[in-house]
C-alpha angles and dihedrals in degrees: 000000000000097000097065089049091051090050090049090049091048091050091047090049090049090049090047091049091048091047091047089049091050090045091051091051091048092046090050088051091049091049091049092048091047091052090049089048091051090049092048092046091052089049090048091050091048091049091048091049091049090048092050091048090051091049090050090050091050091049092050090048091050091051091050090048092050091049092048091050092049090049091048091050092048092049092047090057089049090055091078092051092047091051090052091048090052091054092047092049093048089053090047090050090062090056097041097093093052092045091052091047093052094045094049092046092051092047091049092049100045098036097098095047126090121267093250091053092045090051090049091049091049097047101036106030118013101041095045090046091053092047094048100042108026108032 
C-alpha cells in the first residue's frame, strides 16, 4: 500500500522537477526579453529626444532665417532713402563753408548786444535777409 504511493510521489516529484526546470527556462527567457525590451525602450527614448532636439534646432534656425529675411527686406527699402540722403548731404557739403562763415560772422557781430536785441536782429533782419537773398 505504501509502494504505489511512493511511486506516485516519485513521479509527482519528477514532474515537479521537470516543470520547475521548464519554468526556470521560461523565466530566464522572460528576463532576457525584458532586458532587451528595456534596452530598446532606452534607445527609443534617446532617439526621440535626439529627434526632438533636431526639430527644436530646425525651428530656431527657421525663426532666425525669418528674422534675417525681414531685416534684409527692411534694410533694402531703406537703401533708397539712404541714397537720397547721400545726395542731399553732398549738396549740403558744398554750402557748408559759406554757412559756417555766415554763422560765425553773425555771432561775432551780435555777441556784445543784449539778448532782446539779438533776438530782434535774428527774427527781423538776418533770417529774412538770408531767405530773400541766399535761398
